[in-house]
ZAMARGU-4260 file (C-alpha; in steps of 0.2 Angstrom, whole numbers, plus 5000, padded with zeros to 4 digits):
<rodrens>
0) 5000/5000/5000 | 5006/5017/4996 | 5006/5031/5009 | 5006/5050/5009 | 5009/5063/5022
5) 4996/5076/5019 | 5003/5093/5017 | 4990/5103/5028 | 4985/5091/5041 | 5001/5081/5042
10) 4992/5065/5044 | 5000/5050/5037 | 4987/5040/5027 | 4986/5027/5014 | 4981/5034/4997
15) 4966/5023/4997 | 4953/5025/5011 | 4938/5015/5016 | 4920/5023/5014 | 4906/5017/5024
20) 4889/5017/5016 | 4884/5002/5026 | 4868/5006/5034 | 4860/4990/5026 | 4876/4979/5027
25) 4876/4965/5040 | 4888/4967/5055 | 4897/4950/5051 | 4901/4957/5033 | 4907/4974/5040
30) 4918/4964/5052 | 4926/4955/5038 | 4928/4970/5026 | 4935/4982/5038 | 4947/4970/5046
35) 4953/4964/5029 | 4956/4983/5024 | 4967/4986/5039 | 4976/4970/5036 | 4980/4976/5018
40) 4987/4992/5025 | 4972/5004/5022 | 4973/5016/5037 | 4960/5029/5035 | 4941/5026/5037
45) 4928/5039/5032 | 4911/5040/5038 | 4896/5051/5043 | 4887/5053/5059 | 4869/5057/5053
50) 4867/5056/5034 | 4854/5043/5029 | 4865/5030/5021 | 4877/5031/5036 | 4867/5032/5052
55) 4872/5015/5058 | 4890/5016/5051 | 4899/5022/5067 | 4892/5008/5078 | 4896/4995/5065
60) 4913/5001/5062 | 4917/5002/5080 | 4911/4984/5083 | 4921/4978/5068 | 4938/4987/5071
65) 4936/4997/5087 | 4949/4986/5095 | 4961/4991/5082 | 4958/5010/5084 | 4977/5014/5085
70) 4979/5007/5067 | 4968/5019/5058 | 4964/5038/5055 | 4946/5041/5058 | 4937/5054/5047
75) 4919/5058/5052 | 4907/5071/5045 | 4891/5079/5052 | 4877/5086/5042 | 4871/5097/5056
80) 4873/5116/5051 | 4872/5124/5069 | 4886/5124/5082 | 4874/5117/5095 | 4869/5101/5084
85) 4887/5099/5077 | 4894/5099/5095 | 4882/5085/5100 | 4886/5075/5085 | 4905/5076/5089
90) 4902/5071/5107 | 4891/5056/5101 | 4905/5051/5089 | 4918/5052/5102 | 4907/5041/5114
95) 4903/5028/5100 | 4921/5025/5096 | 4927/5026/5114 | 4940/5038/5109 | 4948/5054/5116
100) 4949/5062/5098 | 4945/5061/5080 | 4959/5064/5067 | 4948/5073/5055 | 4930/5080/5057
105) 4921/5087/5042 | 4906/5098/5039 | 4897/5086/5027 | 4884/5085/5013 | 4886/5103/5006
110) 4874/5102/4991 | 4869/5120/4991 | 4877/5137/4994 | 4865/5141/5008 | 4872/5126/5017
115) 4889/5134/5017 | 4882/5150/5023 | 4874/5142/5038 | 4890/5132/5043 | 4900/5148/5042
120) 4889/5159/5053 | 4895/5164/5070 | 4883/5151/5077 | 4886/5138/5063 | 4895/5121/5063
125) 4912/5128/5059 | 4913/5138/5076 | 4909/5121/5085 | 4923/5112/5075 | 4935/5126/5079
130) 4931/5125/5097 | 4933/5106/5097 | 4949/5108/5089 | 4956/5120/5102 | 4950/5107/5116
135) 4958/5093/5107 | 4942/5083/5103 | 4946/5084/5085 | 4963/5086/5077 | 4958/5094/5060
140) 4943/5102/5051 | 4937/5097/5034 | 4922/5099/5022 | 4913/5087/5010 | 4900/5090/4998
145) 4893/5089/4980 | 4892/5108/4976 | 4908/5116/4970 | 4903/5134/4974 | 4898/5129/4992
150) 4915/5120/4995 | 4925/5134/4988 | 4916/5146/5000 | 4920/5136/5015 | 4938/5134/5009
155) 4940/5153/5008 | 4935/5154/5026 | 4953/5149/5029 | 4949/5137/5043 | 4946/5121/5032
160) 4961/5109/5031 | 4954/5096/5020 | 4940/5095/5006 | 4932/5079/5001 | 4923/5080/4984
165) 4917/5070/4969 | 4929/5067/4955 | 4928/5053/4942 | 4929/5050/4924 | 4911/5056/4922
170) 4911/5070/4935 | 4926/5081/4931 | 4920/5098/4935 | 4930/5100/4951 | 4946/5100/4941
175) 4942/5117/4933 | 4938/5128/4949 | 4938/5118/4965 | 4955/5110/4964 | 4965/5126/4960
180) 4957/5135/4974 | 4960/5121/4986 | 4978/5121/4981 | 4980/5139/4983 | 4974/5137/5001
185) 4985/5122/5004 | 4969/5111/5008 | 4971/5092/5007 | 4961/5084/4994 | 4950/5068/4996
190) 4941/5061/4981 | 4925/5051/4983 | 4914/5041/4971 | 4929/5036/4960 | 4918/5022/4952
195) 4902/5032/4953 | 4892/5020/4964 | 4898/5005/4953 | 4892/5013/4936 | 4910/5014/4929
200) 4915/4996/4933 | 4916/4992/4915 | 4932/5002/4916 | 4936/5000/4934 | 4955/4999/4934
205) 4956/5015/4923 | 4943/5024/4933 | 4952/5020/4949 | 4969/5025/4942 | 4961/5041/4935
210) 4957/5045/4954 | 4974/5040/4960 | 4983/5050/4946 | 4973/5065/4949 | 4978/5080/4959
215) 4969/5072/4974 | 4979/5065/4989 | 4967/5051/4995 | 4954/5041/4986 | 4939/5036/4996
220) 4930/5020/4990 | 4916/5009/4997 | 4924/4992/4998 | 4914/4979/5007 | 4921/4962/5001
225) 4939/4955/5001 | 4939/4954/4982 | 4934/4972/4980 | 4947/4978/4993 | 4961/4968/4985
230) 4957/4974/4968 | 4957/4992/4974 | 4973/4990/4984 | 4981/4983/4968 | 4975/4998/4958
235) 4982/5010/4971 | 5000/5002/4972 | 5009/5010/4957 | 5015/5028/4959 | 5006/5038/4946
240) 5015/5049/4933 | 5010/5065/4924 | 5010/5055/4908 | 4997/5042/4915 | 4987/5057/4921
245) 4986/5065/4904 | 4982/5049/4896 | 4968/5045/4908 | 4961/5063/4907 | 4961/5063/4888
250) 4952/5046/4889 | 4939/5053/4902 | 4936/5068/4891 | 4929/5057/4877 | 4914/5056/4888
255) 4904/5072/4886 | 4900/5082/4901 | 4884/5077/4910 | 4869/5088/4910 | 4868/5084/4929
260) 4880/5093/4941 | 4879/5079/4953 | 4872/5088/4968 | 4860/5073/4971 | 4846/5084/4978
265) 4834/5074/4966 | 4837/5059/4977 | 4827/5068/4989 | 4833/5062/5006 | 4847/5073/5010
270) 4848/5086/5024 | 4847/5101/5012 | 4832/5095/5002 | 4818/5107/4998 | 4806/5093/4992
275) 4803/5075/4990 | 4811/5062/4979 | 4802/5056/4963 | 4786/5049/4968 | 4787/5036/4955
280) 4804/5030/4961 | 4813/5035/4945 | 4832/5035/4948 | 4835/5052/4940 | 4852/5055/4946
285) 4859/5039/4940 | 4851/5040/4923 | 4857/5058/4920 | 4875/5054/4926 | 4878/5038/4917
290) 4870/5040/4900 | 4886/5048/4892 | 4898/5036/4899 | 4887/5021/4893 | 4886/5029/4876
295) 4905/5030/4875 | 4912/5015/4884 | 4897/5004/4888 | 4893/4996/4905 | 4897/4980/4913
300) 4884/4966/4911 | 4878/4969/4929 | 4877/4988/4927 | 4868/4986/4910 | 4854/4977/4918
305) 4853/4990/4932 | 4853/5004/4918 | 4839/4995/4908 | 4829/4993/4924 | 4831/5012/4928
310) 4826/5016/4910 | 4810/5005/4911 | 4804/5016/4926 | 4804/5032/4915 | 4787/5026/4908
315) 4779/5029/4925 | 4784/5047/4925 | 4768/5058/4929 | 4777/5074/4924 | 4774/5081/4942
320) 4789/5092/4940 | 4796/5089/4957 | 4813/5084/4950 | 4815/5100/4940 | 4808/5111/4955
325) 4821/5103/4966 | 4836/5105/4954 | 4846/5120/4958 | 4854/5120/4941 | 4838/5121/4930
330) 4842/5105/4921 | 4827/5100/4909 | 4825/5083/4918 | 4809/5078/4909 | 4816/5082/4892
335) 4832/5072/4895 | 4822/5057/4902 | 4812/5056/4887 | 4827/5057/4876 | 4835/5042/4886
340) 4819/5032/4884 | 4818/5035/4865 | 4836/5030/4863 | 4833/5015/4873 | 4818/5010/4863
345) 4829/5010/4847 | 4841/4997/4855 | 4840/4978/4854 | 4835/4971/4871
</rodrens>
């Protein structure tokens, strides 16, 4: 396993970190996965204290590897925007892990600029994190999210030491604005969703190498079986070169930029939501994000079945407009869904 000493925080971490979207993963599988990850040299675990997909993660991770606490850096995020609630979240996390400190604590899930505004207020979450850092409860302050403008705003506060953001062969927007600003402020960079929830698995090695060769310091990946962990560790081992990065970037650019900006608000269950998810259960985000990659490189057999199942649901659209009303980027969702449906109908089954 390769390691890096982060410039801003000074943490020594494996270049590959464990994600933890494990709310519905059984404890015995968590035990196997996280212990195997530590055995393979992965020494950073990233989780969240209160986002829907992570609400059982802290307890499960502690049960799995709490006895090996000295072997890994712990990165935890809170979706709470106020100082009062963020402080409660930190105290709960410390208690759940039976630990005196957390290496990296993050303001998580920034999907709108107003979320950044709230955490930066005098009574916002950042003030609680700064207080906790002074008290030694946390060692470093980070931010994570899916809205580039919101992330940049928190970075420019000068108090953020790390930033976790989406970067993969499909979603490359962060390279243009976020990464240069983060570099200017000497912020450590964590990349998430390198395989875009498995959609890029038809080119898994290239997609992972794209993330490792990028300007990011650490790649966070959900790895819940020994086989996936071993494959990801193998992809992480080689030191990337500028030549490799240029080749992979050119390869990624063959995929046209998605209409979707990747904020995930249309999934509907996030802290910053203003409405409900699609009442018909259409996976809008997945369809919009993956369509150009599928056209360019195709999908694995498993993901193709998943894609076709998603497209099949478009026929249930009631044109209620909730998706477009929720979208902060004014994406013409209904029009794009119909285009996908029409394209699908012209393909052999």
